[in-house]
C-alpha positions as CSV (number, residue, x, y, z in Angstrom):
1,M,75.4,144.6,74.5
2,R,76.7,145.2,78.0
3,A,80.1,146.6,78.8
4,A,81.9,148.1,81.9
5,V,82.7,151.7,81.0
6,L,84.9,154.2,83.0
7,R,83.9,157.8,82.4
8,D,86.1,159.4,84.9
9,Q,88.8,158.3,87.3
10,K,87.8,157.7,90.9
11,T,84.1,157.7,90.2
12,G,83.5,154.0,89.7
13,V,82.6,151.9,86.7
14,R,79.1,151.8,85.0
15,I,77.6,148.9,83.1
16,E,76.3,150.4,79.9
17,Q,74.5,149.3,76.8
18,V,76.9,149.9,73.9
19,D,77.2,149.1,70.2
20,L,80.0,147.2,68.5
21,E,80.9,147.6,64.8
22,K,81.7,144.4,62.7
23,P,85.5,143.5,62.2
24,R,87.2,145.0,59.3
25,E,90.4,143.8,57.6
26,G,92.8,142.0,60.0
27,E,90.3,142.3,62.9
28,V,88.4,139.6,64.9
29,R,85.1,139.7,66.8
30,V,85.3,137.7,70.0
31,Q,82.4,136.6,72.2
32,M,83.8,136.8,75.9
33,V,83.5,133.9,78.1
34,G,85.7,134.9,81.0
35,A,87.5,138.0,82.1
36,G,89.8,138.6,85.1
37,A,89.6,141.6,87.3
38,C,93.3,142.7,87.4
39,H,94.8,145.4,89.4
40,S,95.9,147.1,86.3
41,D,92.3,147.8,85.4
42,Y,91.8,149.2,88.8
43,H,94.8,151.5,88.4
44,R,92.9,153.2,85.8
45,V,89.9,153.7,88.0
46,S,91.9,154.7,91.1
47,G,94.2,157.2,89.4
48,H,97.3,155.2,90.3
49,V,98.4,155.6,86.7
50,E,97.8,158.7,84.6
51,F,94.9,157.9,82.1
52,G,92.9,160.3,80.0
53,L,91.2,158.1,77.4
54,V,87.7,158.3,78.7
55,P,85.0,157.2,78.2
56,Y,86.8,153.7,78.1
57,V,85.7,150.1,77.9
58,L,87.7,148.4,80.6
59,G,89.4,144.9,80.6
60,H,92.4,143.3,79.3
61,E,92.6,139.8,80.7
62,G,90.1,137.6,78.8
63,S,89.2,134.4,76.9
64,G,86.3,133.7,74.5
65,V,85.1,132.2,71.3
66,V,85.7,133.7,67.8
67,R,82.5,134.7,66.3
68,E,83.5,136.7,63.1
69,V,86.7,137.4,61.2
70,G,87.5,140.4,58.8
71,S,89.2,139.9,55.5
72,G,92.8,138.8,55.6
73,V,92.7,136.9,59.0
74,T,94.4,133.6,58.7
75,T,95.3,132.3,62.3
76,V,91.8,132.0,63.7
77,E,88.3,131.2,62.4
78,P,84.8,131.1,63.8
79,G,84.4,128.6,66.7
80,D,87.9,128.8,67.8
81,H,88.7,129.3,71.5
82,V,91.2,132.0,72.0
83,I,93.0,133.9,74.9
84,L,93.7,137.6,74.4
85,S,97.3,138.7,74.7
86,L,98.6,142.0,76.0
87,T,101.0,142.4,73.2
88,A,100.5,142.2,69.4
89,Q,103.1,139.6,68.4
90,C,103.2,141.0,64.9
91,G,106.2,138.9,64.0
92,R,107.7,141.7,62.0
93,C,109.3,144.3,64.3
94,R,112.8,144.1,65.7
95,N,111.6,142.9,69.1
96,C,109.6,140.1,67.7
97,H,112.3,139.0,65.5
98,A,114.7,139.1,68.6
99,G,112.3,136.7,70.4
100,R,110.8,139.5,72.6
101,P,107.2,139.7,71.5
102,N,106.2,141.2,74.8
103,L,107.8,144.4,73.5
104,C,106.3,144.2,70.1
105,E,106.5,147.6,68.4
106,W,103.7,147.2,65.9
107,W,100.9,148.5,67.9
108,V,101.2,149.0,71.7
109,L,98.0,149.0,73.9
110,G,97.1,152.1,75.8
111,K,96.1,154.2,72.8
112,G,92.5,153.3,73.1
113,T,92.0,152.5,69.5
114,L,92.5,149.7,67.0
115,P,95.5,150.0,64.8
116,G,94.8,152.8,62.4
117,G,92.8,154.7,65.0
118,R,89.5,153.2,64.6
119,R,87.1,152.9,67.6
120,P,84.5,150.1,67.1
121,F,82.7,150.7,70.3
122,T,80.0,153.5,70.4
123,K,77.3,154.6,72.6
124,D,74.5,156.7,71.1
125,G,76.7,157.1,67.9
126,V,79.6,158.5,70.0
127,P,82.9,156.4,69.9
128,L,84.3,154.9,73.1
129,Y,88.0,154.3,73.8
130,A,89.0,150.7,74.3
131,D,92.0,148.5,74.0
132,L,91.1,144.8,74.4
133,A,87.8,145.6,76.2
134,T,87.4,142.2,77.9
135,F,84.9,143.7,80.2
136,A,82.1,143.5,77.4
137,E,80.1,140.8,76.2
138,E,81.9,140.9,72.8
139,T,85.0,142.7,71.5
140,V,86.8,143.5,68.5
141,V,90.7,143.2,68.3
142,A,93.4,142.9,65.8
143,E,94.1,139.4,64.9
144,S,97.7,139.7,66.3
145,Y,96.4,139.9,69.9
146,L,94.8,136.4,69.8
147,V,96.2,133.0,70.8
148,K,94.2,130.1,69.6
149,I,94.2,127.5,72.4
150,R,93.0,123.8,72.9
151,K,89.2,123.3,73.6
152,D,89.4,120.7,76.3
153,V,90.1,123.2,79.2
154,P,87.5,125.4,80.9
155,L,87.5,128.5,78.9
156,A,86.5,130.9,81.6
157,K,89.4,129.9,83.7
158,A,91.7,130.0,80.8
159,C,91.5,133.8,80.8
160,L,93.9,134.0,83.8
161,I,96.7,132.9,81.5
162,G,96.2,136.2,79.5
163,C,97.8,138.5,82.1
164,G,98.1,137.3,85.8
165,V,99.7,133.8,85.0
166,M,101.8,135.1,82.1
167,T,103.1,138.0,84.0
168,G,104.0,136.1,87.3
169,V,105.2,132.8,86.0
170,G,107.0,134.5,83.1
171,A,108.8,137.0,85.4
172,V,110.4,133.9,87.1
173,L,111.0,131.6,84.2
174,N,111.4,133.9,81.2
175,R,112.9,137.1,82.6
176,A,114.8,136.3,85.9
177,K,115.5,132.7,84.8
178,V,115.5,131.4,88.4
179,E,117.8,128.5,88.8
180,T,117.0,125.3,90.6
181,G,117.5,125.4,94.4
182,S,117.4,129.1,94.5
183,T,116.0,131.3,97.3
184,V,113.0,133.5,96.1
185,V,111.2,136.3,97.9
186,V,107.8,137.5,96.7
187,I,106.6,140.8,98.0
188,G,102.9,141.1,97.4
189,C,100.7,138.1,96.9
190,G,97.9,139.2,94.9
191,G,96.7,137.8,91.5
192,V,100.2,138.4,89.9
193,G,102.2,137.7,93.1
194,M,100.5,134.3,93.5
195,N,101.8,133.4,90.1
196,V,105.3,134.4,90.9
197,V,105.0,131.9,93.7
198,Q,103.8,129.3,91.1
199,G,106.7,130.3,88.9
200,A,109.2,129.6,91.6
201,V,107.5,126.2,92.3
202,L,107.9,125.4,88.6
203,A,111.6,126.5,88.6
204,N,112.3,124.1,91.6
205,A,113.3,127.0,94.0
206,G,114.6,125.8,97.3
207,K,112.9,128.3,99.5
208,I,110.0,130.5,98.5
209,I,109.2,133.3,100.9
210,A,105.8,135.0,100.6
211,V,105.5,138.5,102.1
212,D,102.2,140.2,102.5
213,K,99.9,142.0,105.1
214,V,96.8,139.8,104.5
215,K,96.6,136.4,106.2
216,F,94.2,135.0,103.5
217,K,96.8,135.8,100.7
218,L,99.6,134.3,102.8
219,D,97.6,131.2,103.5
220,M,96.9,130.9,99.8
221,A,100.5,131.3,98.8
222,H,101.4,128.6,101.2
223,S,98.7,126.3,99.7
224,I,100.4,126.6,96.2
225,G,103.9,126.2,97.2
226,A,105.4,129.0,99.4
227,T,107.6,127.5,102.1
228,H,107.8,130.5,104.4
229,M,105.3,133.4,105.0
230,I,106.0,136.9,106.4
231,D,103.3,139.0,107.7
232,A,104.7,142.5,106.9
233,S,102.2,144.2,109.1
234,K,103.6,142.3,112.2
235,E,107.4,142.2,111.4
236,D,110.2,143.7,109.3
237,P,110.2,141.6,106.2
238,V,113.8,142.4,105.2
239,K,115.1,141.4,108.7
240,R,113.1,138.2,108.6
241,V,114.2,137.3,105.1
242,M,117.8,137.7,106.2
243,E,117.1,135.4,109.2
244,I,115.5,132.7,106.9
245,T,118.1,133.0,104.1
246,D,121.2,133.5,106.3
247,G,122.3,136.7,104.5
248,G,119.9,137.4,101.7
249,A,117.8,135.8,98.9
250,D,119.0,135.0,95.4
251,Y,115.9,136.6,93.8
252,A,113.2,139.1,95.2
253,F,110.2,139.9,93.1
254,E,108.3,143.2,94.0
255,V,104.7,142.6,92.9
256,I,102.9,145.8,94.2
257,G,104.2,148.6,92.2
258,F,105.6,151.1,94.7
259,P,109.1,152.5,95.0
260,Q,109.4,151.7,98.6
261,T,108.6,148.1,98.1
262,V,111.0,147.9,95.3
263,R,113.7,149.1,97.7
264,Q,112.5,146.6,100.2
265,A,113.0,143.8,97.6
266,F,116.5,145.1,96.8
267,D,117.4,145.1,100.4
268,C,116.3,141.5,100.6
269,I,118.9,140.2,98.2
270,R,122.4,138.9,98.9
271,P,125.5,140.0,96.9
272,G,125.0,138.6,93.4
273,G,121.3,138.6,93.8
274,T,118.6,139.8,91.6
275,C,115.7,142.3,92.4
276,V,112.7,142.2,89.8
277,M,110.1,144.9,89.6
278,V,106.8,143.3,88.4
279,G,104.3,145.7,89.8
280,V,103.0,148.6,87.8
281,P,104.7,151.8,89.2
282,P,102.6,154.9,89.9
283,K,102.8,158.1,87.7
284,G,106.0,159.8,88.6
285,G,107.4,156.9,90.5
286,E,111.2,156.7,90.9
287,V,113.3,153.9,92.2
288,S,116.5,154.5,94.0
289,V,118.9,152.0,95.4
290,P,122.2,152.5,97.3
291,G,125.3,152.4,95.3
292,M,127.7,150.3,97.3
293,P,125.3,147.2,97.6
294,L,124.5,147.5,93.9
295,F,128.2,147.5,93.2
296,W,128.5,144.0,94.8
297,D,127.0,142.3,91.7
298,R,123.5,142.8,92.6
299,T,121.0,143.4,89.7
300,V,117.8,145.5,89.5
301,M,115.5,144.6,86.5
302,G,112.0,145.3,85.3
303,T,109.8,143.0,83.7
304,F,106.8,143.6,81.4
305,Y,104.3,140.9,80.9
306,G,106.7,138.3,82.1
307,A,108.9,138.6,78.9
308,G,105.9,136.6,77.6
309,R,105.9,134.9,74.1
310,P,102.2,134.2,74.1
311,R,101.9,131.9,71.2
312,T,104.6,129.9,72.6
313,D,103.9,130.2,76.4
314,F,100.1,130.0,76.6
315,P,99.8,126.4,75.1
316,W,102.5,124.9,77.4
317,M,100.9,126.7,80.4
318,L,97.5,125.3,79.5
319,D,99.3,121.8,79.2
320,L,100.6,122.2,82.7
321,Y,97.0,123.2,84.0
322,A,95.5,120.1,82.3
323,S,98.2,117.9,84.1
324,G,97.6,119.5,87.5
325,R,101.0,121.3,87.7
326,L,99.7,124.8,87.2
327,K,96.8,126.2,89.4
328,L,94.1,128.2,87.8
329,D,90.8,127.0,89.6
330,E,92.5,127.9,92.9
331,L,93.3,131.4,91.7
332,A,89.8,132.1,90.7
333,T,88.5,132.7,94.2
334,K,85.4,134.4,93.3
335,V,83.1,134.2,90.0
336,R,80.9,137.3,89.5
337,P,78.7,138.5,86.7
338,I,80.2,141.5,84.9
339,E,77.5,143.7,86.5
340,E,79.4,143.3,89.8
341,V,82.6,144.8,88.6
342,N,82.7,147.5,91.4
343,Q,82.2,144.8,94.1
344,A,85.1,142.9,92.6
345,F,87.3,145.8,92.8
346,D,86.2,146.4,96.5
347,D,87.0,142.6,97.2
348,M,90.5,143.2,95.6
349,N,91.2,146.2,97.8
350,K,90.1,144.5,101.0
351,G,92.3,141.5,100.2
352,V,89.6,138.9,100.2
353,T,90.2,137.6,96.6
354,V,93.1,136.4,94.6
355,R,91.3,136.8,91.3
356,T,87.7,137.5,90.4
357,V,86.6,136.0,87.1
358,F,83.6,137.7,85.3
359,T,81.2,135.8,83.3
360,F,78.6,137.0,80.7
361,G,75.8,134.6,80.7
């Protein structure tokens, strides 16, 4: 079967023929239907984040059909449509009990193995590292990472819920809890940032100010609900935000992942406002803000996975999509076969796509 394999950072990704073992106890084999090209995947390729688990099967945003279940699996069965979650939702650890399954402690992704240390992907008998491995025709994951969904929505598009939508919309509604009528700034309008805009629309924000350097992204943000657009390549975004808001926004979301843009987001908020770091920071990155403005009731917070509760949030997000209130088709600006993974990353870096969805037909 085909899979996108990273063998060394900064050398690109190769499509290879690999083997996949059957699921064991508590595990599920899923045939992938759709997978989203997320910047978090590219961070592993580019070296933005430190990563030593190679060779590695890429991909974490995906949806598919259950093909086989191991012993003890009770929540899904063959034929079910599922979205893969970034967090395990074990239901047993302290964070799951506290209603924060995005911080589930049972088995955290990034170790490159299944719980217990098993590596079901092999190449010529040599095990490969993998987490959710959605950039493969099929994958094997622990049951806890799957959310069963309704069958009447396009499964390939549903993959976007699994990371970009959950992270962006959740950052607004679950983590920051933006109030009706608030002024919201979104710095960085890629795949996740576009969903921060969507979250602000769903929260009934009064002004939604999109900041980016790419006209295509600003136009897309406007089409899904941004009320103001700022081209950061042509004007100072902080100064312009101050003009639009008459003194600062209630909320500013940084969706790029650099300390300097987090500081920019902080500088955009009024006394009593909230700055939310959504973007993945680089290795060694540190965020610094001035003390006196912070003293005036400003808040700086991070958010992982939009404070998501996948088994609760995925279904209502799909309900919103089915009713036309949540955009998925518009976000999937390009569909490619998995063989074109490197071209998809090139598109991402050029700013000509919001999200590429990979198919496996």
